[in-house]
N, C-alpha and C positions, 0 to 999 in steps of 0.2 A: 893276755894270756895267750904263753906261747902252746904251739900246737904240735903235735905229733901225730903218723898213719894211726889205723885202729888196728886190730887185729883181723888177720884175713877171717874174708867173707866169702858164705859159699856159691852168691849171687855169680861171681865169676867160673865159675865152672873149675876143672881140675886144671886148667890153667889158663894164658894167655899170651899172642905174641908177644906183647905189648913187654912183656917181662921176661923174657927166655927160658917162658917155663919154669917159673920162679913161682911158688906158693903167693897167691894173691892176693895184695892187702888194696884197700879201699882208699882213694885218695879225696883231697879236695875235703880236708875235716872239718869238724865242726870241732870247736873248743870243748874242754872238758872231757876228751876220749884221748889224753893222752894214756892213762892209766890202762889202757887196753894194746897199746901200741907194738909195734914190733919195731926190735932196737934201731937196726940201722939200715934202713930199706933203703934203694936207689931209684931211681926218675923209670928208671925201667920194671922196676917192681911193680908199681901201681896201676891201679887199674880207677876210669873215673865213676864216679859216686852212682851215675844215672846206668852203670850196667845194671840188667834184671829189674829192671821196676815196670814194664808197660805191658799194656793187657794189649790182648789181640787187636780190640777196635783202633787203640792208640798207633798201632803200625800200619790199620787201613788207613785214617787220617793221616799219616808221614808220607804212605807211598802212592796216595791221591794229590798231595798239595804235590809231590816229587815230581807225579808225572802228568795229573789232568788239569792240566795249566792252560793258561790261554792260548795256547799254540792249538788246541779243542779246535778253538774258531778258525784257525787258518787250514781246519779238512777238506772244505768245501772248495776252496780253494788251491790245495794241491789236487785234489780231485779235476780240477779242471785242468789241470795237465798233465792228466795219464788217461782222464775218457771213463765211464764208466767201470769196461770190465779190470782192464790191468791198474785202478782206483781202489775197487774193493777188494780184489786182490793182495792186494800191497796191503792195506788198511787192518784187514783179519789177519794175512801171514805176522805181521808185526806184531798186533798183540799176541797171538797165540807164541809166537816168538820168545817174546820180552817175559810175556809170563812163564813158561819154560823154563826160560835162564834164570829168574827170580828163584826158584825151585831149587835149582841147581847152584847156586850160590848160598840159596840155606843150607842147603844140605854140609855142604862146604865148611860152615862156621864153625864148627867145632871140630874141626879136619885135626887129626896127629892128637887128639887129647886136650885139643888150647881152644880156647876162645877167643875168634881173631875178629876183633874189635873194628879192626880199619881195612877197607878194601885192598889199602897197599900193600901192609899184612899179610891178609892172605896170599895174595900175591908172591911174597916171600917165602910163604912158610911151603908153597904148593912146586914154586919154578927155579925157587934160588933167590940170591940177587938180584939177578936180573928180571928177573919176576915183577920186584919192588918198582924199577925203573919203569919195567910196561904199562904198572898200574898209575904209579905218582902223575907223569905228564899230562896223560890222557886226561884223567879225574881234576886233575888240578884247574888245566884248558875250560874243563868243564862248567868247574864250579866259577871261573874266570868270566866266561861267554857268557853262561847263562845268568849270570847277575847283572850283567852288560844289557844285554836283549831285554831283561826284564823291567828294570828299569826303562827300557826305550819305547816297549810297549804299555808301562804303566803312565808314562808319561802323554805317550798317545790317546791312551783310556778318559784319562783327564780333561786334555785339550778338547775331545769328543763332546763328553758333558757341559766344557765351556760352550761349545760351539754351537749347541743344541740347546742350551739354558741361556745365555746370551751372545748371541752373535755379532751384537753391535760393539762388544768390547772383549776381544779374544784375545789370551795372553800367549805368546810364542812359545812352542813345546818345548825346549830349552829351560826354561823358567817350571813347566811342569816336573821334568826330569828330576832339579833338583831337589822340588817338593819330597817327592818321591824319593829319593836320594834319603833326605833328613828322617824322615819316618822311619827307614829302615837304619839308618845311623843309630835310632833310639832303641829300635828292638834288638841290633845287635849284642845289647849289653844281656840281653837272656844267656846264661851261662853255659848250657848245654843241649843239645837234643831233645833231649825229655821236657826242657824247660819249655820249650815252642809246641809241646803238643795241644795246647789250648787255641795257638795262632792255627795249627793246623786241622783243626776241626772246624774253624770259622772259615778257611780255606775251602776244605771240603763243600761245605755249604754252601759256596759262593761258586763251586763250581757247578754244583745243581743246580743253583739260581740258575746264573748266564748263559748254561746250556741250555734250559727249560724257557728259557725266556728266546735266546736266538732260535730256537726249532719251532715254538710258534710264533714268532714274527717272519721268517720264513716262512713258514706252511703259508700264513695269509697272504705272501707276497708272492706268494706263488701260484696262488689262487686266484689272484685279479690281474697277474703279468700278462701280457699275448701269449698265444701259442702258435706253431710250436717253437720252444727254445732250442738252443743251440748247444749242442751236448757233446759236438766235435774237436778235436786239438787241431788247431790252424797256424799258418803263418810259414816262414819259409823252414827248409829241413834244420836250419842250425839252429835257427827261434825254439822248434819244436823241442830237437833235441836239448838242447841246454834247459826248456823247462821242463821236462823230465826228472833231468837229472836233479835240479832245483826240488821240484815235490817228491820225489824219492828222497832227496833229503830234510825236507820238512815233514813227510811221515816218518823219519827218524827220531827225528827234533821232537816228535808229539811224544813216543815213548820212553823216551831220555829216562833212566834214572840212575845214574854212578854211585848213588848212598847205599845202596841195599846192606851191605854189612855194619853201616856206620848204623842203619835202621836197627837190625835185627840184635845189634848190641845193648838197645832197650830194653826187648822183651826178656818178659819173665820164662822162669823155666816150668815145665820143659821149654827151653826156647824155640827149635825145632819145629813142634807142635803151635806154641803163638804164634811163628812166624808165619806158617801155611796158613793158616786161618786168616791174618789178616794179609795176605797175599790174594787168597780171594775173594776175600771180600774187596779189595781196593780194584781189580781187576773186574770183580761184577758190574762195579761202578764205572771205572774205565771206559772198557766194553761198550757198556752202554750209551755212554754219552756219547761215545767217539761216532758211534755206527747211526747213532739217530741225527746228529748238529751235521755227521758229512752227508748221509745223503738226501735227507730232507733240506739242506744250504744248497746242493748242487742239483736237487731237483727244482728247488726255486729261482736259480739264476743261471745254469748252466755254463758257460765260458765268462760269462760275465761276473763270476764270481770272484769277489776283493780277498785281500791277502787275508783279511779278518773279516770274517763273514758279517760282521756289524757295522761295518763301513759300506756296506752294500744297502744297508735298511734305513727307511727314516719315518716310519709312521707303525705305530702313536710316536710320537719325540719323544713321550715320556717313559716308555717302556724300553726304549732304545737309551735311555739315559741309565735308566737304571740297570742296565746289561753292561754297561762302560761300567758303574760304580761295583758291581758285584765284581768285575773283572781287574780293576787297578787291588781292590780288598784281598783276592785271591794270588795275586803274586806276590803282597806281603812274605806269605807263608811260602811260596815256593822260592823266594828271593832266600829266606834266611835256612833253609834247610841245605840249599846248597851251599850255602858260606858255609855251613858246619865244619867239612875236612879244612876249611883252609883256617876258620877261629880254633878248633881243634889244635894242629900245627903249633900255631902260634902262643896258646896256651901251656902247650906242653914242652915247648924248645926255650922260648923266654921268661914263662912264668916259675913258680915252684910249687908244684903237684903234690908236695908234701905238706903243704901250708893251708890254711882256711881258703876254703873256694873265693872270701868274701876280703884275705889279706890285704893287706896296701898293695902288696908285690902283683898279685894279682887281678885284682882291680885295675891297678895301672898298668897294665901288658892286655886286657880286656877293653879298654876306654881307648888307648895309645892305637894299635897296632888295626883291632877293627875298625876306628876310625877315618884311621890312613886309607887302609881296603876300601871304606862306599866311598869316600872323597873321590879316590881316584878312579873305580868302575863309573860315579856317576859323569865325574869330569870325560870321559871317553863315551860315554851314552851321547851327552848333549852334542860333543863335536860330530859322532857320526851314527846317525838315528836313523839305518836302514836294515829296520828289525826283519823282512822278507826274507833279503838276502842271509842274515844274520842266525835265524832260525835253519836254513839251511847247510850252510858252513859248519855251527856246533852239531848240528845233528852228523854229518859227515866227519867227522875228524874228532870227537868225540863221542855221543853216544853210541854210534854205529859199534867203533871195538870195544866198547866197555859194555855195554849189554846186549850185544848181539853175537860175539867173538870171540870174546876172553872168558867169557865164564863156560864157552864148550871146552875150548882148550881147558883149564883149570880142571874142569869135569873129570876130563879124558885122561891126563896125568895124575890127577889124584887114586881115581878108583879104576882105572884102566878097564873100560867096558867093552862086550863085545857085540857082535850080532848086528843087526839091524840099526837097532837102537843108535850106536855106535856110528853109523854109516849114515843114517838121516844127520844127525845132529853136524857133523862134520860137512856135509852137503847144505846147510843153514848158514855155516859159519863160513863155507865158500862163498855161498850167493851173497852174502850179506859186507864182506870182504869189498865185491865187487859195484855192492849199491853204493857203498862208501867210498872208493874211490870216484867213480862218476859221478854222486853228488858233490863231493869237492870239487871237482870240477867245474859243476855248473852252478855253485855258490860263488867259487873265486871269480867266476867271468860275471855275474850277475852284478855283485859289489864293486869290480871295476869300472862296469857301466854306468852303475849309481852314482860314483863317485866322479866320476866327470859329469855329470848332470845336476848333482846337488853341492852345495859349500860348506863348509867346515858349519855346525854348530847351525845347520838346516831347521827352518821354519816350515817341517813336513806337515 
């Protein structure tokens, strides 16, 4: 049966930047809704069906899945590159700043009387057309880079379980990366952001689980380690400097979340209240996990903390293997949420929003485009599995501008605040511009060094 768009719906708010301010109509319509249809809508007049459906705890799951991923386990290693004072200051300041900028973006969601369901559309609404270009390249770079990095560390997690359980028969890393890519290929067929809420609920549970195991095992190892442990930053001046740069990038990566508008698009009305509750819930989990993992892990191992703290742990082996399993499962949620802006772009540009979500054309677009994207990312991940360096680079060139800098400038341009709050916000933005610049230098240098030491498809 032919399908047509349904009548205007209230969940989209007074307008939406996706359709030039015209009255919103729901798309991805179900068969049988033609009677309530608007006559001849265009693609720019339609709003995704998932807009306005999520409760605050769904928002919490989405944010936790996007932010509190396996990089949580890299924080003790980042602390080793900074030392106690600088490491703690950077960790706490990063969390406070990204929580603050998340509230700023949430406040801008209905800027100008329109509901902006994409970060790039929000940039366009506030800054004009160049604002769209200020967002889109960074966001898509983060989506692609995060997908590749997640594939790498998930492959490392599965290989670690193999090493623990079957040390006499270890499968090379690229094969595990391919297996994880295949899992995400299946999950990629979930049609939209709201449909992966249960995956992200599981991912949040896994974050709490692997963080708890890592803290417990680190505390056990620290209590049985010889004292005193070394907490200094050592090496040549250049080694220490680039180590600091890369650690700053890892810290930025750990707080990365470039999909706040896309997440808020799913929030029920009143969407700002729902979003704020979700942000508070998410950052309560995130900051608790980060502070405990970073402090206990660094206390236990000092400068010997590995890039991922589980790599420093060996006993009891079953508990370490369990933590790696939780980490691999968690990465499915993180991978899928960062793929959503790219998936949505494919669906909107190549699919037909005026047809059913399950029409042959829309099914074909999802199957073909998402398959190609996951396959390409999987091949790249298998070729260059240097995860620690990618964490720093993605944090520097993607997360830093999108999470720490751009939200502040959008808020200032939109609302023109005055007084101390504006100057403090500007100071934070300038600080993180500097952090992102030096972190990019450190990450590129480490990638160059590792590319010399390792071959393509290295079995790390």
